[in-house]
N, C-alpha and C positions, 0 to 999 in steps of 0.2 A: 671805796672800791677804786683801784687805780685805773688810769686810762689804758694801761697795757693789758688789763684783764678783760675789759669790755670795750668793744668797738661798735659804733653806731653809724649806719649809712643813711644819711639824708632823712632823719626822722621828721615827719610833719609835726607842726606845733600842736601840743597837747596841753590840757589843763594840768596844773601842778599836782593836783590830787589824783591824777590818773597814773597809779603805780603799775609797773610792768607785771605781766603774768609770765612766769618762767615755764618753759617747756623743755623737759629732759627728753633725750632721744628725738630731738627735733629734725634730724636728718633722715629719719625713717619714713616708711610708707604712710603710716598714720600721722607721724609727727609733722611732716611737711603740710599735710592737709589741715592739721590742727592749728599750725602757725597762721596759715592763710585765713582760716575761719575766725580766729581771734582778731586778726586785723580787720576783717570785714565787719566784725561786731563792734569795732571801735576801741579795742584794747591795744595798749602798748605791749609788745612782745619781746621777751628775752629768750634766747635759744642757747641751750647747752649742747655743744658739739665737740667732737674730738679733733676735727681738722677744719681749718678755714676753708671757705668756699662750698660747704655742704648745704647751706641754706642761702638761697639767692634772692629772696624777697626784700625789696627796699624797706628801710625803716626798722628792721629787726636788729635788736641789740644782740651781739654775738659774744658768748663767753666760751673760751676754749678750755676744755677740761674733761675729766673722766668722772663717771658717776660714783666711783669708789675713792675719789680724791677729796678729803675733807676741806682742804683750803679752797679748791676750785668751787665746791658746792656752796661754801659759805659766801664766797664772792658772788656767785650766781644768785643766791637767795636774798642778798642784801637789798633792802628797799623794795622787795616784791610784794604784791598784794596776794598772790596765790601761786601754786605750782601745779602743773599737770605733768604727772610722772609717767613717761612712756619707756624710758631707757631700760633695756633688759638684755640678758644673754639668753637667746632662745634655743641654742644648741647645747647638747650635753658636752660642753667643753670644760677643761680643767678649772677655768676661772668662774664657773657658773655660780658658786656660792659667794665668791668675793663680789661679783657684779650684782646679783639679784638680792641676796640677803645683806651683804656688807654695804652695798649701795643704798639699800633702804635705810639701814641704820645711820649711815652718813647723812642722808637727806633729812631724816628726822632730827638729828643733832643740829644740822645747819638751819633748819626752819625754827627750831626752838631758840637757837642762839641769835637769830636775826629778827625774831618776832613775826615771821611769816607763818600764819596759822592755817590758812586754807590749802588743803592738798587734795587733788583728784588723782587717784591711783588707777592706772589701766592694768588690769590683771588678765586672767585667762580662765576659760571654762575648765581647763585641766586642773586648776587648783581645787576643784570639788571632787575629783575622782578618788576612789579608795586606794587603788594600787598605783602608786605614783612613781614616775621616773624623776630624774634630777630636775627637769624644768618645772613640772607640777609641784614637786616638793619645795623648791626654792621660792616659787611664786606664792605658794600658800603661806610659807613662813614669812615672806615679806609683807603680805597682806595683814597677817597677825601683828607684826611689828607696828605697822602704820596705825591700825585700829586701836592698839593699846598705848599709843604715844601721847594721848591727851591733846593732840592737834585736832583741827576740824577736818576730818578725813571722810572722803567718799570713795568707795572702791567700785569700779565697774569691771565686769567680766564679759567681754565680747565672745560671741561664737566665731565661726569662720568669717573673716573680713575680706571683702573683695572690692574692687573699684577700678583696677586696671587689668590688662590681660596678662601681666607677667609678675606681679608682686605677690609675695607670700605663698602659702600652701595652695591657694586658689590658682595662682599663676602656674605653679608647678603642675597641678592637675590638668589645667588647660593644655599645656604643652605636651604632656604625656598622651592625652586623648587625641590631640591633633596629629601626633607622629607615630602612634602605635595602634594596631588593630586589636591587640590583646594586651590588657593592662593587669599587672600583678596587684592584688589587693591584700593588704596585711590584715588577716582575720577574715571574718565571715561577711563583711560588707554591710552589716546591719546597723553599725554605729550611726547615730542620728545627730545632725547639726542643724542650726538655723542660720544659714548664710545671711550676712548683714552688710549693706553697702557702707563703705568707709565714710561717706558724707553723713549718713545717719548716725554713725558712731561719734563723729566729730561734733555734730550738732548737739548731741547729748552731753558731751564734755563741756562745751561752752555754756550750755544752759545750767549745768550743775554748779558753775561758779556762783550763780545768783539764786541758788536754791537752798536756803538754810534747812529746809525740811529733809534734805538729803544727807546732812552731816551724821556720821556714825553708821551709815547704811551701806549695804552692798547690793548692787543691781546687776541683773543679767541684761545684756544687750544682744539681741538676735533679730533675725527677720521674722515676719509674721507666719512663716511656714517652716516646718521641719522636714528634712529629707534624709534618707539613709545614704550611706556612702555610695552604694551601687547606683541609687537613683541620681545622685549628684553627677556621677560620671556620665550617665546617659543624657542628662540635661545639658552638660557642657558639650557633649558631642553634637546634640541636636542644634544647639545655638550656633555651632560652627558649620552647619550643613553636612554633618558626618553621621554615619550610622552608629548605633550604640556599640561600644567596644565589647569584646569578649573579656570577661573577668576571670582571672586566674587566682582563686582564693588560696592564700597561703595560711595554713593553720597557725593559730596564735603562738603555740610553743616553738614552732619552726621559725616564725618571724622574730621572736625574741632572741632565739639562739643566733640567727643570722645577724641581727643588730649587734649583739655582743661580740661576735667574731669581727665584724667590720670595724667596730670601735677600737679593737686591738690592732688592726692592720692599717687603718687609714686615719689621717689627721682630721679630715672632714668627711665622714661617711655619709652616703646618700640617705640612710635611714638610721635612727637611733632608738634606744629603748623608749625614750619619751614619745617619739612618733608612734611607735607600735601601741604602747599602753594608752596614749591619749585618743587613738582612733579605734579603740575597742571597748570603751566604757562610756555608756551614755550618761549625760548629766541632765537633770531636770531644768530646762530653760523656761523661766517664767518672766516675760517682759512686762506684765501688767504693773508691777511697782514702778518701773521706769516710765511707763506711759503716764501714770498718775502723778509722779513727782517731778519728772524731767520733760514732760511733753513729748515723749519719745514715740514717734509714729514712723516706723521703718517701712520702706517701699517693699513691695513684693519682688520675689526673685525674677519674675518675668519682666517687670519694669526695669530692674537693674540690668538684666541681660540686654534689653533694648539699648541702654546707654553704653554698655560694655562692648557690644558687638554691632555698633552702628554701621560699620562698613559691611557690604554684602559678602557672602561666602567667598573665600579666596582672595578678597581685596587686601586683607591684613597681611597675608603672606607676600603679596606683590609689593605692598608698601614697605615691608621689612627689607625686601631685596633692593628696592629703590633707595632706602636709607643707606644701605651698605655701599652702594655705588656712589652716592653723593659724598659720603665721608671720605672714601678713597680719593675722589676727585678733589675735594677741598683741602684735605690735610695730609693725604698720602698715607693714611693709616687704616687699620681695621676698625670697624665700628663696634663699640661695646654694647652689650644688651640694653644698658640704660639709655644710651643715645638713640638706639633704634626704637625703643619704646616711646621715648619722648617725641621723636619725629612722627611716629605713627599716630599717636594720640593728637598731636597738634594738627597733623594733616587732616584727620577725620573731622576735626572741629572747624578748621579754617579754610580748607581747600576741598570741600566735598565734591563728589562726582568722579567719573572715570578720568584717567589720564588722557591727554591729547596724543596724537601720533608722534609728535616730536619727542615728548617725554618717554613714551613707550619704546621708541627706537633707541633712545639714549640708554635706557635701562637694559635693553638686550645687547647693545653694543657700546659698552663703557668707553672704549677707545675714542669714540666720536663725541663724547660728551663735551669736551672742551671746545671743539669746533662749533657744535650746535649752541652752546651757551653763549659764545662770543657773537654768533649771528643773531641769536634771540635778543641779546643786549642792544644791538644796533636797531632792531626792529621796534622793540618796546620792552621796557622794564617790567611791564605787567604781563608779559607772555607767560603761559603756564609753566614752561621749563624754568624761566628766571625766578618765578615765585617759589618754586620748589627749592631751587638752589639757595635763595635768600632765607627761606624757612629753615633749611638745614644749617646754614651759617649762624642763624640766631640760636639754634639749639646748641651748636658747638661752642659758641661764645659764652654760653651760660654754664658750661661744664669745666671743672677745674683742670681736667687733663688736656683740654684743647684751647683754653682761653688764651694762653700765651701766643698761640699761632696767629691770633688776630691783633696782638699788641705790637705796634711797630717798634723795632729796635732803634736806639738813638743813633743818628747818622749826621754827618756834616751836610751842609747845604749842597755842595757839589755832588756828593754821593746820593743824596735824596733826588736831585734833579736827574741824575743819570739813571737811577732806578725807575723813576717815573717814565722817562723816555723809553727805556727798555720794555717796560710793561705795556706802554702805549703801542709801540711797534709790534710787539708780540700779539696783543689783542687784535690789532688791525689785520695782521696777517692771518690769524686764526679765523676772524670773521669773514675775510675774503675767501678763504678756503671752505669754510662751512656754510656760506650763504646758499650756494646751489642746492646742497642737500636739505638745508632748512626750508627753502622755498618749495622744493619738491614735496616734502612731507606736509607742509601747510596746505599746498594745493590738493594733496590727497585727502587731507582732513575735510576740506571744503567740499570736495566731490562726494565724499561719503555722507 
């Protein structure tokens, strides 16, 4: 494998026998958690991604390529101990057969050619339904290819996976419930799922690597409780301190017809036939085999919601607004949903508690943020506002779209000195102007 195909960032010393585990779809919601969990378990990790900068963890070997590219897959599998296959086209797009079925065939060929025998395939509960859309059909066909390959394959089929407020179908439902009093439901709302936390899914994937008894088997991964679609909407509303939404049930034939029309009119329609069919046919979810063979013990949904909605009702919306203000201040651009979500999750974990008066004022009056930040910097770098600014700067530095903003352009020594002098004078002036307002807000905080 050439150095141009694989790049490694500061990999810690490992034993020579510790061969990498390849993760396809490593940039996705489950993929990024899988990479981190593998590293925590002591594995060397290789990640197949389509663009550089999509996986930020140090020590991960990066392979650039597409799941349907035989040459890239062979390079990615070379020297690997195992593969965890997550890459998939989840929408009813024109390339869904090429990605899901063609990609499975390419990965099987690459594993056989390179001698990488152990493969963990992440499929979907939709692969079990009788009336299938393109997604369920292609994933079921891919599962069959893997299981018939002669490789040491384990297939897992998760139910609805959650773990952050905005990822996947769970995130979509949360946003709809939070912003609409009446929610359209495709079908009768009786479809049942077993929502499962992403960390429980990832733990099962890692354990499966060292579970020879799992070879050749297919496992359901779901939470310990099952809920109807209508019940799930009510639970999502309650977790956010909202009343249960009104459900507008759209009959199945009408939902399918609407999905077909939207597919013809839009490149990326909000609903597809796969969405409609998948959310109207129950699958028998049995997690006992996974419990027995993989030590799978999923948390209850109530516990998962405690983790997901750790901020009090309304606080998440406030933090989202705060994130947008800080991004505009730091890089002069609008905040992407990914950046907003990363800031909110990091804030909940690292800076718990309500905002101080200085931060709250800056959030309401963004034009004053520069003045207050300069004044806070003179007072103490640990001031609440400064901590939030630095947290957002860290989030932006870790994103491909904004990283260049924090990398200094090459300049001559005189130009560098002039730039430093300019920024120093500007910071001093802003601190001077902002200090009275800052001190007034701090005094108000103390009096309160």
